[in-house]
N, C-alpha and C positions, 0 to 999 in steps of 0.2 A: 844310575851312577853309583859306584861303590864308595862307601866312606872309608877313610884311612882307619887302620887298626885302632889307633889311639882314640879316634872319635867314636868308634863302635863301643869301646870299653867305657868311655865316659857316659855315652847315651844309655848303655845297659845299667850302669851304676845308678844313674838318675831314675830310671824306670823302677828298679828294685827298691830304691829309697822311697819313691813316691808310693808304690804299692804297699810297702811296709808300713808307712805312716797311716794310709787309709785303713789297712787291716787292723792295726793296733788301736785306732781311735775308739771304736765302740767298747773295747775291753779294758781300756785304761782312761776312764773319764777324768778330766782335770777337775779336782775339787774346787778350784777357784771359779769355775764356770757355772756352778749350781746357783739356784735362786736363794735369796736370803730366807732363812727360816725364822719365823716369829713364834715364840712360845704362846700357848693359849692364855686368854685372860682368866683370872680367878681360878688358876689351876697350878698344881705342883708339877704337871707334866712339862718336860723340857727335853727335847731330843738331844742325843749326844753323838759325838764323832770320835773315833779312836785316833790316837797319835800315829798308829801304824798307817791308817788311811792317808794321813797327810805327809807321810814319809819324814816325820820329825825324828830326832835322835832320842829315843825313849830312855836311853841310859842316863840322860841328863835331867830327867824329871825329878828323881829323888834328890840330887844335889840342889836343885832349885827349891824344892819344898823344905829341905833342911835349912837352907839359907833364910827362907821366909820365916820359918818358925823361930830361928835364932834371932831374927830382927823384929820380934814382938808382933808379928802378923796375926790377925784373927781370921781373916778369910782371903781367899785368892781364887779368881776365876779367869779362864781364857775361853772366849767364844771365837769360833771360826765360822763366818757367814751366819751367825746366829746360833749355831749349835754348840753345846758345851763340850769342850775338849778336856779341860782341867777344872775341877772344883774341889777345893780342900778347905777344911776348917781346922783351926788349931788354937792352942793357948786358951782353952775353955770356951771357945765360941762354937756356934752351930748354925745350921741353915735358917733357923727360925729367929735367931737373936738379931736385934737391931743395933746399929752403931751409927755414930754421927758422921756426916759427910764433911763437916767443917767447910772450908772455902771451896771445895769441889762442888758444893751446892750452889755456888754463885751462878753456875751454868744453868741451873733450873730457872733462875731469874731471867737470864738471857733468853731461854726458850719461851717463857711465858710472855715476856715483852714482845717477842717476835710474833707470837700467836695473837696478842692484842692488836698489834699493828696490822697483821694479815686480815683481821676482822674489822678493821677500819676504826677502832676505838682511839688510836693514837698514832703519832708519827714521831719516830725517834729523832728526827731532825729538828723538831720543835723544842723550844726552851721549856725547862722543867716547870717554871712558874706559870706556864699556860695551863697546867694541870693541878699544881699545888697552891697556886696563888703566890703573890710576892711576900717576901719576908720569911721564906723557908730557910734562909741562911742569915748570917750577920753581915754579909758583904753589902756594899753600896748597891743600890738598885741597878745601876748600869752594869756593874760587874756580875751581879746575880743573873741578870738577863742574858749574859753571854753563855750560861751553862745550859746545854741541851741534854736531852735524854741520852743521846749518843755519847756525850762526854761522861755520863755516869757509867755506861756500859763499857767504855774503853779506859776507865780510870784516869781521865784527863780533865777533871772538873776544875782544877786549880785551887781547890780548897785545902786547908792545912791538914795534913795527915798525921801530925805529931800530937794531936790533942785527944787521942783515944777513940773509942768506938761509939761514944754518945753522938747521935745525929740530931739533937735538938738544935734550934737556930743559933743559940749562943755558942755552941761548940763547932759550928760550921763557919769557919772564918776564912776570908780571902787571903791567899798568898801569891797567886799569879793568875793571869787571865786564863780562862778556860781554853784548853787546846794547846797551851804552851808548856805544860809541865805534867809528866806522868808520875802518879803516886798511888800506890795500893792503899785503898781507903774504904772504910765501912760505909761511906756515903752512898755507895751503890744501892743500899737497901731502900733509899728514897725512890728507886725505880719500882719497888713493890707498891709504894704508896701511889705512884703515878698510875700503875695498872689498876689498882683498886678504885681510884677516883675516876679514871677514864671509862671503866667498865660498869661503874656503879655497883660493884660487888666487893665482898671482902677478898683480900688476897688469897686466903686459903680456899674459899669456895671456888674461885675462878681456877686456881691451880688444880683442885680435885676434878672439876668437870672438864677441863681442857687438856690436862696432861697426865695426871696421876691415873685416873680411871681408864682413859683410852688406851694406855699401854700396859695396864695391869700392875702398876706399882703398889707397894704398901708403904707405910710410914707416915710421918707427920712433922710439921714445923714446931719446934719447941724453943721458947724464949729462954735465953741464958744471959741475964744481965741486959746489956745493950745489943745483944746479938739474937737473931732468929736463925736457928740451925736446923737443917733437915736430918732426920734419923730414919733409917730403913734397914731392911735386911739386904744382904749382898746381891741377891738376884734382882732386886729392884734397881739397884745401882747399875747392874749389867743391862737391864731393860732400857734404861735411859741412854747408856752408851750405844746400844744397838739401834735405837731410834736415830741417833746422830750419824752412825755409820750408814744407815739407810736413807740419808739425805732428808730426814724429817718425816719419812713415810712409815706408817705402821700397817702392814698387810693391806695396802691399797688405799688407806686413808692418809691424806697429807696433813699431818699434825702441825708441822712448821713448814713454811714455804721454803723451797730450795734457794730462792734468791736471797732471802734473809739469812738463812743458815750459811750460805756461801760467804756473805759479808762477815758473819760472826766468826767464821773459821779462817779468816785472812787478816793480815795486819790492819788494825783499825785506826791507827794514827801514825805519825812519823817519829814518835819519841821512843817507843819500845816495839821493835820489829817483831818480837816474839809474843805479842799479845793481840788477841782479837777482841770479841765481846765476852770477856771474862774466861775465854778459852786460851790456854797457853799453846804456842805454836813452835814446833821443832823445825830445824832446817834453815833457820834464818842466819843472817850474818852477825847479829848481836842481840843482846837481851838486857833487860833491867829486872831487878828483884825488889820485893817488898822492903820498905824501911831503908832504902838507900837511893841516892840520885846518881849512882855510878852506872855507866854503861859498860857491860862486859862484852868483849869480842867473842865470836864463835857462836855455835848453836847451843840451844838450851840443854839437850841431852845427847851428847855425841854418839853414844852407843845405840840410840834409837833410830828408826827409819826417818828420813827427812820429812816425809809427809805425815808423820804422827802429830796429832794434837791431843791435848790432855786437860782434864779437870783436876786441879791439884789443890788439896786441902791441908790444913794444919796437921802436923804430926803424921804426915805420909798417908793421907787418904788419896787414892788415885783412881782415875778412869783414863786409860790410854786407848785411843782409837787410831788404827792404822788402815786407811782405805786400800792401799796397794796390796796389803796382805789379808784384808778382810777380817781383821782382828779387833776384838774389844777385850781389854784386860782390866780387871778390877782388883784393887788391894785395899783392905780395911785393916785397921789395927792401931796399936800404940805407936809412938814415934820409934823409928828404926834405930836411930842413933841420938842425935841432938834435936831439941825442939826446933821446929821450923814453921814458916807460914805458908809455904807452897813448895818450891823446888828444894831438894836436898841432895847430898851425895848419894843417898840411897837410890835415887832414880837411875843414875848411870850404872851403879853396881847391879841393880836389879835387871836392867836391860842386858847387861853382859851375860847374866844367867839365862835370861829368856832367849837370847840369841843362840846360846849353846844348845838349847832345846829345839828351837824351830828351824835352825839352819841344817 
C-alpha cells in the first residue's frame, strides 16, 4: 500500500531527525550527564572546565567579576559537577588565605548532627535535656523539656532571641513553646554540645575525623566572644558545597545519609517555609528573616533557580547549591553593601549577574 505524499514527507523527516540525533550524540556530550568530579584529598589539584564547554556567555564573565570586586568580595568560585569553572581572588585575598564563614558555618553543625545521628549516637527528635541534662535554660522544666534537637536545628526553640549571643542558662529564657515561634538565635550552638556529649568526644575532634578530613577541608573553629566561627580557605568552602550537591557522598563514601540531608534541605517547620536545618531554601511561597517576626511573601532570592538552597552568613558569606544546574557557587568577603545577618539585596543582584553568565 502506498502512503500519501504528505505521510511520506513526515516519515522521512522523522527518520532524518532520529538519525541526526543518534549521529550527533557521541560528538556532543551533554556536560550535565557526566559523573561528579571530586578533587583529591590533601592536594592543590582540582580539575577545571571551560565556560566555552558549557556554552555560557563568556562576555558576561568580566562584568560579573567587576561587580564582585566593587562589592568588597575577596573570593568567588563556581563549580560545575565538581570541576572549577570560575575561581577568582580580589581585594588583597588569595587562594591560601582564610576567611570566616559566619552563619554559613551553621550548616557544618547541621552536617555533623546528621552524622552523629547516622552513627546512632543521638536522635534529633529527642529533647535536648536528654543529652545536656536539665537546667541548660532558665525555662521551667516542663517548657525546657519541649525543646528537641530538631527545634535547635530549625530555629524554633521558643527561647528569647533578643538577649544576645550568650548561651549560658541565665540568658536562655522562655518566650514561647518550642515549635510555635521561629527566631534566628545563637542557641543552635547547643547542638554542638549535644554532639560532643553524645559521642563522648570534643566537638572539634569529632568534626575533624568525620567531616573535615574525609572531604579534604582545611580551617578551624575560632572562638569570638560568645560565638564559635569557622575559618577556612575558599576551596574548603567549595568542598563542603560539593558534598551537599552530591547528596552527602564523597567519592563513594556516604558522609551524611541521604535521608537526613533530604530533611535538612526541605522546610523543617511550618513557620518559615524557606528554612530547613540551618539551610536557606529558595522557591518557597514566603520567608522570614533574622531579628524580625514578619513573614514576607514570595521566594527568598527571585533571580535564583527555585531549587537553589544556600548557606548564608553575616556580611555576605555565601554557598549556593543548585542541583538542577549541578552548580556550587561560593562568595567570601566583606559586606557588599549594608551589614546583614544572612540574606541581603546583594543575593538577588549577584544572581542577576550569574544568570547573565550561565544563560
